[in-house]
VOZARO-616929 format. One record per residue: x, y, z of N, C-alpha, C in turn; chain; residue in three letters. Coordinates in nm, 4 decimals. Layout:
<baza n_xx="X" n_yy="Y" n_zz="Z" ca_xx="X" ca_yy="Y" ca_zz="Z" c_xx="X" c_yy="Y" c_zz="Z" ch="A" aa="ALA"/>
...
END
This chain:
<baza n_xx="-4.9429" n_yy="3.2277" n_zz="-8.7313" ca_xx="-4.9022" ca_yy="3.0919" ca_zz="-8.6972" c_xx="-4.8299" c_yy="3.0316" c_zz="-8.8173" ch="A" aa="UNK"/>
<baza n_xx="-4.7311" n_yy="2.9540" n_zz="-8.7934" ca_xx="-4.6535" ca_yy="2.8930" ca_zz="-8.9020" c_xx="-4.7040" c_yy="2.7518" c_zz="-8.9316" ch="A" aa="UNK"/>
<baza n_xx="-4.6738" n_yy="2.7081" n_zz="-9.0511" ca_xx="-4.7070" ca_yy="2.5713" ca_zz="-9.0891" c_xx="-4.6037" c_yy="2.4764" c_zz="-9.0314" ch="A" aa="UNK"/>
<baza n_xx="-4.6523" n_yy="2.3641" n_zz="-8.9811" ca_xx="-4.5644" ca_yy="2.2593" ca_zz="-8.9304" c_xx="-4.5992" c_yy="2.1305" c_zz="-9.0046" ch="A" aa="UNK"/>
<baza n_xx="-4.5577" n_yy="2.1248" n_zz="-9.1297" ca_xx="-4.5943" ca_yy="2.0137" ca_zz="-9.2174" c_xx="-4.5512" c_yy="1.8796" c_zz="-9.1596" ch="A" aa="UNK"/>
<baza n_xx="-4.4414" n_yy="1.8767" n_zz="-9.0871" ca_xx="-4.3942" ca_yy="1.7510" ca_zz="-9.0295" c_xx="-4.4936" c_yy="1.6941" c_zz="-8.9286" ch="A" aa="UNK"/>
<baza n_xx="-4.5852" n_yy="1.7748" n_zz="-8.8790" ca_xx="-4.6837" ca_yy="1.7254" ca_zz="-8.7823" c_xx="-4.8095" c_yy="1.6723" c_zz="-8.8497" ch="A" aa="UNK"/>
<baza n_xx="-4.8216" n_yy="1.6904" n_zz="-8.9812" ca_xx="-4.9399" ca_yy="1.6426" ca_zz="-9.0506" c_xx="-4.9379" c_yy="1.4899" c_zz="-9.0557" ch="A" aa="UNK"/>
<baza n_xx="-5.0538" n_yy="1.4285" n_zz="-9.0447" ca_xx="-5.0641" ca_yy="1.2823" ca_zz="-9.0432" c_xx="-5.1807" c_yy="1.2371" c_zz="-9.1301" ch="A" aa="UNK"/>
<baza n_xx="-5.1676" n_yy="1.1185" n_zz="-9.1869" ca_xx="-5.2766" ca_yy="1.0562" ca_zz="-9.2614" c_xx="-5.2834" c_yy="0.9094" c_zz="-9.2225" ch="A" aa="UNK"/>
<baza n_xx="-5.4040" n_yy="0.8624" n_zz="-9.1932" ca_xx="-5.4249" ca_yy="0.7207" ca_zz="-9.1644" c_xx="-5.5416" c_yy="0.6730" c_zz="-9.2501" ch="A" aa="UNK"/>
<baza n_xx="-5.5275" n_yy="0.5547" n_zz="-9.3078" ca_xx="-5.6322" ca_yy="0.4983" ca_zz="-9.3941" c_xx="-5.6728" c_yy="0.3615" c_zz="-9.3416" ch="A" aa="UNK"/>
<baza n_xx="-5.8041" n_yy="0.3383" n_zz="-9.3390" ca_xx="-5.8612" ca_yy="0.2101" ca_zz="-9.3013" c_xx="-5.9449" c_yy="0.1595" c_zz="-9.4168" ch="A" aa="UNK"/>
<baza n_xx="-5.9523" n_yy="0.0271" n_zz="-9.4304" ca_xx="-6.0377" ca_yy="-0.0333" ca_zz="-9.5325" c_xx="-6.1168" c_yy="-0.1473" c_zz="-9.4712" ch="A" aa="UNK"/>
<baza n_xx="-6.2380" n_yy="-0.1650" n_zz="-9.5214" ca_xx="-6.3225" ca_yy="-0.2766" ca_zz="-9.4813" c_xx="-6.3426" c_yy="-0.3621" c_zz="-9.6056" ch="A" aa="UNK"/>
<baza n_xx="-6.2754" n_yy="-0.4754" n_zz="-9.6100" ca_xx="-6.2803" ca_yy="-0.5621" ca_zz="-9.7285" c_xx="-6.4193" c_yy="-0.6218" c_zz="-9.7482" ch="A" aa="UNK"/>
<baza n_xx="-6.4920" n_yy="-0.6444" n_zz="-9.6378" ca_xx="-6.6262" ca_yy="-0.7024" ca_zz="-9.6477" c_xx="-6.7260" c_yy="-0.6102" c_zz="-9.7156" ch="A" aa="UNK"/>
<baza n_xx="-6.7135" n_yy="-0.4807" n_zz="-9.6911" ca_xx="-6.8058" ca_yy="-0.3837" ca_zz="-9.7505" c_xx="-6.7426" c_yy="-0.3081" c_zz="-9.8667" ch="A" aa="UNK"/>
<baza n_xx="-6.6138" n_yy="-0.3334" n_zz="-9.8914" ca_xx="-6.5384" ca_yy="-0.2673" ca_zz="-9.9987" c_xx="-6.5402" c_yy="-0.1147" c_zz="-9.9842" ch="A" aa="UNK"/>
<baza n_xx="-6.5192" n_yy="-0.0681" n_zz="-9.8593" ca_xx="-6.5208" ca_yy="0.0748" ca_zz="-9.8299" c_xx="-6.3902" c_yy="0.1168" c_zz="-9.7633" ch="A" aa="UNK"/>
<baza n_xx="-6.3605" n_yy="0.2468" n_zz="-9.7717" ca_xx="-6.2412" ca_yy="0.3018" ca_zz="-9.7070" c_xx="-6.2782" c_yy="0.4242" c_zz="-9.6245" ch="A" aa="UNK"/>
<baza n_xx="-6.1882" n_yy="0.4604" n_zz="-9.5337" ca_xx="-6.2056" ca_yy="0.5785" ca_zz="-9.4484" c_xx="-6.0664" c_yy="0.6329" c_zz="-9.4219" ch="A" aa="UNK"/>
<baza n_xx="-6.0483" n_yy="0.7626" n_zz="-9.4362" ca_xx="-5.9199" ca_yy="0.8262" ca_zz="-9.4064" c_xx="-5.9406" c_yy="0.9385" c_zz="-9.3072" ch="A" aa="UNK"/>
<baza n_xx="-5.8439" n_yy="0.9564" n_zz="-9.2199" ca_xx="-5.8416" ca_yy="1.0701" ca_zz="-9.1279" c_xx="-5.7072" c_yy="1.1389" c_zz="-9.1461" ch="A" aa="UNK"/>
<baza n_xx="-5.7124" n_yy="1.2706" n_zz="-9.1593" ca_xx="-5.5904" ca_yy="1.3483" ca_zz="-9.1815" c_xx="-5.5834" c_yy="1.4619" c_zz="-9.0810" ch="A" aa="UNK"/>
<baza n_xx="-5.4661" n_yy="1.4808" n_zz="-9.0248" ca_xx="-5.4400" ca_yy="1.5985" ca_zz="-8.9425" c_xx="-5.3582" c_yy="1.6927" c_zz="-9.0293" ch="A" aa="UNK"/>
<baza n_xx="-5.4137" n_yy="1.8107" n_zz="-9.0550" ca_xx="-5.3480" ca_yy="1.9098" ca_zz="-9.1399" c_xx="-5.3649" c_yy="2.0475" c_zz="-9.0774" ch="A" aa="UNK"/>
<baza n_xx="-5.3202" n_yy="2.1484" n_zz="-9.1487" ca_xx="-5.3422" ca_yy="2.2861" ca_zz="-9.1073" c_xx="-5.4134" c_yy="2.3610" c_zz="-9.2192" ch="A" aa="UNK"/>
<baza n_xx="-5.4995" n_yy="2.4567" n_zz="-9.1805" ca_xx="-5.5691" ca_yy="2.5373" ca_zz="-9.2803" c_xx="-5.4814" c_yy="2.6552" c_zz="-9.3234" ch="A" aa="UNK"/>
<baza n_xx="-5.5363" n_yy="2.7447" n_zz="-9.4018" ca_xx="-5.4595" ca_yy="2.8585" ca_zz="-9.4533" c_xx="-5.4093" c_yy="2.9522" c_zz="-9.3440" ch="A" aa="UNK"/>
<baza n_xx="-5.4724" n_yy="2.9474" n_zz="-9.2274" ca_xx="-5.4331" ca_yy="3.0344" ca_zz="-9.1170" c_xx="-5.3397" c_yy="2.9651" c_zz="-9.0183" ch="A" aa="UNK"/>
<baza n_xx="-5.3043" n_yy="2.8389" n_zz="-9.0478" ca_xx="-5.2140" ca_yy="2.7636" ca_zz="-8.9620" c_xx="-5.2831" c_yy="2.6880" c_zz="-8.8504" ch="A" aa="UNK"/>
<baza n_xx="-5.4165" n_yy="2.6924" n_zz="-8.8455" ca_xx="-5.4913" ca_yy="2.6201" ca_zz="-8.7426" c_xx="-5.5040" c_yy="2.4728" c_zz="-8.7812" ch="A" aa="UNK"/>
<baza n_xx="-5.4992" n_yy="2.3847" n_zz="-8.6816" ca_xx="-5.5115" ca_yy="2.2418" ca_zz="-8.7097" c_xx="-5.6550" c_yy="2.2057" c_zz="-8.7453" ch="A" aa="UNK"/>
<baza n_xx="-5.6667" n_yy="2.1087" n_zz="-8.8365" ca_xx="-5.7953" ca_yy="2.0603" ca_zz="-8.8852" c_xx="-5.7863" c_yy="1.9086" c_zz="-8.8968" ch="A" aa="UNK"/>
<baza n_xx="-5.8924" n_yy="1.8384" n_zz="-8.8551" ca_xx="-5.9014" ca_yy="1.6951" ca_zz="-8.8806" c_xx="-5.9939" c_yy="1.6782" c_zz="-9.0002" ch="A" aa="UNK"/>
<baza n_xx="-5.9397" n_yy="1.6228" n_zz="-9.1083" ca_xx="-6.0183" ca_yy="1.5979" ca_zz="-9.2292" c_xx="-6.0514" c_yy="1.4496" c_zz="-9.2357" ch="A" aa="UNK"/>
<baza n_xx="-6.1763" n_yy="1.4210" n_zz="-9.2703" ca_xx="-6.2219" ca_yy="1.2831" ca_zz="-9.2861" c_xx="-6.2692" c_yy="1.2655" c_zz="-9.4291" ch="A" aa="UNK"/>
<baza n_xx="-6.2284" n_yy="1.1559" n_zz="-9.4902" ca_xx="-6.2678" ca_yy="1.1246" ca_zz="-9.6276" c_xx="-6.3106" c_yy="0.9785" c_zz="-9.6291" ch="A" aa="UNK"/>
<baza n_xx="-6.4232" n_yy="0.9474" n_zz="-9.6956" ca_xx="-6.4719" ca_yy="0.8102" ca_zz="-9.6976" c_xx="-6.5421" c_yy="0.7812" c_zz="-9.8287" ch="A" aa="UNK"/>
<baza n_xx="-6.5564" n_yy="0.6518" n_zz="-9.8571" ca_xx="-6.6273" ca_yy="0.6127" ca_zz="-9.9785" c_xx="-6.6036" c_yy="0.4674" c_zz="-10.0122" ch="A" aa="UNK"/>
<baza n_xx="-6.6460" n_yy="0.4302" n_zz="-10.1315" ca_xx="-6.6261" ca_yy="0.2948" ca_zz="-10.1801" c_xx="-6.4909" c_yy="0.2830" c_zz="-10.2486" ch="A" aa="UNK"/>
<baza n_xx="-6.4225" n_yy="0.1724" n_zz="-10.2255" ca_xx="-6.2922" ca_yy="0.1503" ca_zz="-10.2879" c_xx="-6.3123" c_yy="0.1382" c_zz="-10.4389" ch="A" aa="UNK"/>
<baza n_xx="-6.2396" n_yy="0.2192" n_zz="-10.5153" ca_xx="-6.2499" ca_yy="0.2185" ca_zz="-10.6601" c_xx="-6.3690" c_yy="0.2952" c_zz="-10.7149" ch="A" aa="UNK"/>
<baza n_xx="-6.4413" n_yy="0.3639" n_zz="-10.6297" ca_xx="-6.5585" ca_yy="0.4420" ca_zz="-10.6720" c_xx="-6.5266" c_yy="0.5906" c_zz="-10.6624" ch="A" aa="UNK"/>
<baza n_xx="-6.5959" n_yy="0.6706" n_zz="-10.7401" ca_xx="-6.5735" ca_yy="0.8150" ca_zz="-10.7341" c_xx="-6.6637" c_yy="0.8829" c_zz="-10.6316" ch="A" aa="UNK"/>
<baza n_xx="-6.7672" n_yy="0.8137" n_zz="-10.5863" ca_xx="-6.8565" ca_yy="0.8736" ca_zz="-10.4870" c_xx="-6.7997" c_yy="0.8551" c_zz="-10.3467" ch="A" aa="UNK"/>
<baza n_xx="-6.8401" n_yy="0.9401" n_zz="-10.2571" ca_xx="-6.7943" ca_yy="0.9341" ca_zz="-10.1194" c_xx="-6.8263" c_yy="1.0647" c_zz="-10.0508" ch="A" aa="UNK"/>
<baza n_xx="-6.7616" n_yy="1.0890" n_zz="-9.9401" ca_xx="-6.7871" ca_yy="1.2108" ca_zz="-9.8655" c_xx="-6.6615" c_yy="1.2626" c_zz="-9.8001" ch="A" aa="UNK"/>
<baza n_xx="-6.6728" n_yy="1.3822" n_zz="-9.7461" ca_xx="-6.5600" ca_yy="1.4445" ca_zz="-9.6772" c_xx="-6.6138" c_yy="1.5412" c_zz="-9.5730" ch="A" aa="UNK"/>
<baza n_xx="-6.5331" n_yy="1.5634" n_zz="-9.4703" ca_xx="-6.5696" ca_yy="1.6532" ca_zz="-9.3624" c_xx="-6.4412" c_yy="1.7112" c_zz="-9.3050" ch="A" aa="UNK"/>
<baza n_xx="-6.4438" n_yy="1.8371" n_zz="-9.2663" ca_xx="-6.3282" ca_yy="1.9009" ca_zz="-9.2018" c_xx="-6.3741" c_yy="1.9621" c_zz="-9.0702" ch="A" aa="UNK"/>
<baza n_xx="-6.3031" n_yy="1.9293" n_zz="-8.9618" ca_xx="-6.3367" ca_yy="1.9791" ca_zz="-8.8290" c_xx="-6.2212" c_yy="2.0612" c_zz="-8.7750" ch="A" aa="UNK"/>
<baza n_xx="-6.2438" n_yy="2.1895" n_zz="-8.7429" ca_xx="-6.1369" ca_yy="2.2703" ca_zz="-8.6829" c_xx="-6.1040" c_yy="2.2186" c_zz="-8.5430" ch="A" aa="UNK"/>
<baza n_xx="-5.9761" n_yy="2.2150" n_zz="-8.5115" ca_xx="-5.9279" ca_yy="2.1606" ca_zz="-8.3848" c_xx="-5.8374" c_yy="2.2643" c_zz="-8.3186" ch="A" aa="UNK"/>
<baza n_xx="-5.8388" n_yy="2.2666" n_zz="-8.1868" ca_xx="-5.7614" ca_yy="2.3662" ca_zz="-8.1119" c_xx="-5.6108" c_yy="2.3483" c_zz="-8.1262" ch="A" aa="UNK"/>
<baza n_xx="-5.5629" n_yy="2.2239" n_zz="-8.1127" ca_xx="-5.4186" ca_yy="2.1999" ca_zz="-8.1199" c_xx="-5.3910" c_yy="2.0553" c_zz="-8.1608" ch="A" aa="UNK"/>
<baza n_xx="-5.2641" n_yy="2.0228" n_zz="-8.1786" ca_xx="-5.2238" ca_yy="1.8884" ca_zz="-8.2239" c_xx="-5.2653" c_yy="1.7810" c_zz="-8.1243" ch="A" aa="UNK"/>
<baza n_xx="-5.2585" n_yy="1.8109" n_zz="-7.9962" ca_xx="-5.2957" ca_yy="1.7124" ca_zz="-7.8941" c_xx="-5.4433" c_yy="1.6744" c_zz="-7.9079" ch="A" aa="UNK"/>
<baza n_xx="-5.5287" n_yy="1.7730" n_zz="-7.9254" ca_xx="-5.6710" ca_yy="1.7465" ca_zz="-7.9442" c_xx="-5.6949" c_yy="1.6709" c_zz="-8.0750" ch="A" aa="UNK"/>
<baza n_xx="-5.6235" n_yy="1.7065" n_zz="-8.1797" ca_xx="-5.6361" ca_yy="1.6377" ca_zz="-8.3083" c_xx="-5.5999" c_yy="1.4905" c_zz="-8.2947" ch="A" aa="UNK"/>
<baza n_xx="-5.4943" n_yy="1.4630" n_zz="-8.2205" ca_xx="-5.4523" ca_yy="1.3247" ca_zz="-8.1977" c_xx="-5.5608" c_yy="1.2475" c_zz="-8.1237" ch="A" aa="UNK"/>
<baza n_xx="-5.6231" n_yy="1.3095" n_zz="-8.0244" ca_xx="-5.7310" ca_yy="1.2440" ca_zz="-7.9499" c_xx="-5.8499" c_yy="1.2141" c_zz="-8.0412" ch="A" aa="UNK"/>
<baza n_xx="-5.8839" n_yy="1.3064" n_zz="-8.1289" ca_xx="-5.9955" ca_yy="1.2867" ca_zz="-8.2220" c_xx="-5.9659" c_yy="1.1703" c_zz="-8.3165" ch="A" aa="UNK"/>
<baza n_xx="-5.8455" n_yy="1.1654" n_zz="-8.3719" ca_xx="-5.8108" ca_yy="1.0583" ca_zz="-8.4658" c_xx="-5.8014" c_yy="0.9236" c_zz="-8.3935" ch="A" aa="UNK"/>
<baza n_xx="-5.7565" n_yy="0.9230" n_zz="-8.2699" ca_xx="-5.7545" ca_yy="0.7991" ca_zz="-8.1913" c_xx="-5.8965" c_yy="0.7469" c_zz="-8.1725" ch="A" aa="UNK"/>
<baza n_xx="-5.9900" n_yy="0.8357" n_zz="-8.1440" ca_xx="-6.1304" ca_yy="0.7978" ca_zz="-8.1304" c_xx="-6.1859" c_yy="0.7434" c_zz="-8.2624" ch="A" aa="UNK"/>
<baza n_xx="-6.1506" n_yy="0.8076" n_zz="-8.3723" ca_xx="-6.1926" ca_yy="0.7605" ca_zz="-8.5047" c_xx="-6.1386" c_yy="0.6200" c_zz="-8.5293" ch="A" aa="UNK"/>
<baza n_xx="-6.0123" n_yy="0.5968" n_zz="-8.4947" ca_xx="-5.9495" ca_yy="0.4663" ca_zz="-8.5147" c_xx="-6.0232" c_yy="0.3574" c_zz="-8.4377" ch="A" aa="UNK"/>
<baza n_xx="-6.0574" n_yy="0.3858" n_zz="-8.3132" ca_xx="-6.1304" ca_yy="0.2876" ca_zz="-8.2323" c_xx="-6.2663" c_yy="0.2560" c_zz="-8.2945" ch="A" aa="UNK"/>
<baza n_xx="-6.3352" n_yy="0.3578" n_zz="-8.3424" ca_xx="-6.4655" ca_yy="0.3398" ca_zz="-8.4054" c_xx="-6.4533" c_yy="0.2587" c_zz="-8.5347" ch="A" aa="UNK"/>
<baza n_xx="-6.3509" n_yy="0.2867" n_zz="-8.6148" ca_xx="-6.3311" ca_yy="0.2123" ca_zz="-8.7395" c_xx="-6.3075" c_yy="0.0643" c_zz="-8.7095" ch="A" aa="UNK"/>
<baza n_xx="-6.2236" n_yy="0.0352" n_zz="-8.6103" ca_xx="-6.1945" ca_yy="-0.1049" ca_zz="-8.5759" c_xx="-6.3206" c_yy="-0.1781" c_zz="-8.5324" ch="A" aa="UNK"/>
<baza n_xx="-6.4063" n_yy="-0.1115" n_zz="-8.4547" ca_xx="-6.5314" ca_yy="-0.1732" ca_zz="-8.4098" c_xx="-6.6243" c_yy="-0.2039" c_zz="-8.5269" ch="A" aa="UNK"/>
<baza n_xx="-6.6098" n_yy="-0.1290" n_zz="-8.6349" ca_xx="-6.6960" ca_yy="-0.1475" ca_zz="-8.7515" c_xx="-6.6330" c_yy="-0.2366" c_zz="-8.8582" ch="A" aa="UNK"/>
<baza n_xx="-6.5255" n_yy="-0.3066" n_zz="-8.8223" ca_xx="-6.4664" ca_yy="-0.4045" ca_zz="-8.9126" c_xx="-6.3610" c_yy="-0.3528" c_zz="-9.0083" ch="A" aa="UNK"/>
<baza n_xx="-6.3153" n_yy="-0.2306" n_zz="-8.9888" ca_xx="-6.2108" ca_yy="-0.1738" ca_zz="-9.0740" c_xx="-6.0733" c_yy="-0.2133" c_zz="-9.0215" ch="A" aa="UNK"/>
<baza n_xx="-5.9782" n_yy="-0.2275" n_zz="-9.1121" ca_xx="-5.8385" ca_yy="-0.2528" ca_zz="-9.0762" c_xx="-5.7537" c_yy="-0.1374" c_zz="-9.1255" ch="A" aa="UNK"/>
<baza n_xx="-5.6584" n_yy="-0.0957" n_zz="-9.0424" ca_xx="-5.5670" ca_yy="0.0105" ca_zz="-9.0850" c_xx="-5.4739" c_yy="-0.0462" c_zz="-9.1908" ch="A" aa="UNK"/>
<baza n_xx="-5.4677" n_yy="0.0210" n_zz="-9.3061" ca_xx="-5.3848" ca_yy="-0.0290" ca_zz="-9.4157" c_xx="-5.2649" c_yy="0.0598" c_zz="-9.4441" ch="A" aa="UNK"/>
<baza n_xx="-5.2686" n_yy="0.1852" n_zz="-9.4006" ca_xx="-5.1522" ca_yy="0.2715" ca_zz="-9.4212" c_xx="-5.1567" c_yy="0.3897" c_zz="-9.3258" ch="A" aa="UNK"/>
<baza n_xx="-5.0392" n_yy="0.4464" n_zz="-9.3057" ca_xx="-5.0298" ca_yy="0.5679" ca_zz="-9.2252" c_xx="-4.9063" c_yy="0.6451" c_zz="-9.2686" ch="A" aa="UNK"/>
<baza n_xx="-4.9146" n_yy="0.7749" n_zz="-9.2526" ca_xx="-4.8032" ca_yy="0.8631" ca_zz="-9.2855" c_xx="-4.7860" c_yy="0.9592" c_zz="-9.1688" ch="A" aa="UNK"/>
<baza n_xx="-4.6664" n_yy="0.9615" n_zz="-9.1093" ca_xx="-4.6362" ca_yy="1.0468" ca_zz="-8.9944" c_xx="-4.7396" c_yy="1.0344" c_zz="-8.8829" ch="A" aa="UNK"/>
<baza n_xx="-4.7734" n_yy="0.9130" n_zz="-8.8396" ca_xx="-4.8801" ca_yy="0.9012" ca_zz="-8.7412" c_xx="-4.8409" c_yy="0.9566" c_zz="-8.6046" ch="A" aa="UNK"/>
<baza n_xx="-4.9142" n_yy="1.0546" n_zz="-8.5579" ca_xx="-4.9083" ca_yy="1.1029" ca_zz="-8.4203" c_xx="-4.7683" c_yy="1.1289" c_zz="-8.3685" ch="A" aa="UNK"/>
<baza n_xx="-4.6961" n_yy="1.2168" n_zz="-8.4302" ca_xx="-4.5608" ca_yy="1.2503" ca_zz="-8.3860" c_xx="-4.5709" c_yy="1.3368" c_zz="-8.2617" ch="A" aa="UNK"/>
<baza n_xx="-4.5677" n_yy="1.2733" n_zz="-8.1460" ca_xx="-4.5909" ca_yy="1.3413" ca_zz="-8.0190" c_xx="-4.4910" c_yy="1.4533" c_zz="-7.9907" ch="A" aa="UNK"/>
<baza n_xx="-4.3690" n_yy="1.4435" n_zz="-8.0393" ca_xx="-4.2697" ca_yy="1.5461" ca_zz="-8.0105" c_xx="-4.3048" c_yy="1.6798" c_zz="-8.0739" ch="A" aa="UNK"/>
<baza n_xx="-4.3976" n_yy="1.6809" n_zz="-8.1691" ca_xx="-4.4344" ca_yy="1.8040" ca_zz="-8.2377" c_xx="-4.5566" c_yy="1.8722" c_zz="-8.1784" ch="A" aa="UNK"/>
<baza n_xx="-4.6117" n_yy="1.8221" n_zz="-8.0708" ca_xx="-4.7335" ca_yy="1.8807" ca_zz="-8.0156" c_xx="-4.7057" c_yy="2.0133" c_zz="-7.9510" ch="A" aa="UNK"/>
END
């Protein structure tokens, strides 16, 4: 499988009330398979966490990140940045 870097996406949310951030990234692993990576922690802190979930394809990855976005909004987070968000033509 080939790398399709143009399909990679990053979205970041921040909660100013709790001073925390959350990022979701759609990337590919060394074998070209899509992965949704999640990174979270305190803004300006070195502590936090990360998780990587293997995903079948870009369409499924987009659905997972959309679900994450809805959950973040319900918890008081605001989207503060995005890079190449959900380029549907690349699915």
